[in-house]
N, C-alpha and C positions, 0 to 999 in steps of 0.2 A: 598603790603599788600594783603592777600589772599582774595578771594571772600566770604569765610566763615566768616572771621573776619568782612568784611564790612557788610554782611548780619546781623551778630549778633548785630551790632550797631543799627539797625532798628528794632530789636526784642523787643517787649513790656517788656518782662521779663528783658532784658538787661537794658532798660531805668529805670525800676523800681529799679534794683540793683544799678545802678549808682546814682539815686537819694538818695537812702538810705545811700550809701557811702558818698556822698557829704554832707548830713546832719549830719552824725556821725563822720566825719573826725576831726573836731576840738576837740571833746571830747576825741576820742582815741588818737589823737596826744598829747593833753595836759597830758593825763595819761601816756603815754610813756615817755615824757620829765620828768615828775615827777619821775618816776621810775629810769630812767638814772641818774637824779640828786642825788636821794637817794643812788644810787649805787657808784656814781663817786666823790661825793663832798669831802670825806675824803681822796680820793687819789690824790687830787690836779689836777684832770683832767677836772672837771666842776665846775665853780664857780657859786655863786648866780647871778652875772651879766650875765653869759652865760644862766642861767635858765630863768632869766627875759627877756633877748633878745629874746629867742626862744618862750617863751610863748607869749609875746607881738606880735611877727610876726604871730603866729597862730590866735590870737585874732583879728588881723586887716586883716586877710586873705591875707598875703603877698604872699601865694603860688598861689593865683589867678591872680596875677599881673605879666605878662610876662616880664615887665621891672624891677622887684624887683631884687636887687642885690643877695640876698641869693638864691632865685629861680634860677638865672642864674648860679650861682656857682654849685648848686646841679645838675642842668640839664647837665651842662658842664661835670661834674664828672661822672655822670651816662652814658652820651654818650660815654665818653672816655672808660669806663669800658666795655660797651656793644660792641663798635667797636673793641676794642682789643680782646675781648673774641672770636669774630667771625672771626677774622683774621687768627686763627689757624685751 
């Protein structure tokens, strides 16, 4: 991690932005899931059960739990994509 990045974490503006992001994350995520559902439901890609599962996960803040199975899957997927991207 670069020093500039570490220094930015202690920057008051960065802390304020992080706080705003943390507070707005559930609302933005729920809106995004609703949009996806509206676009994908008639194509058989996303069911009402999928919508309910993701919405409940957002509402119970599963993304904050490092032991959450969905968070682990997403983190693993992102890690693989980032790692494979930088291997070339």
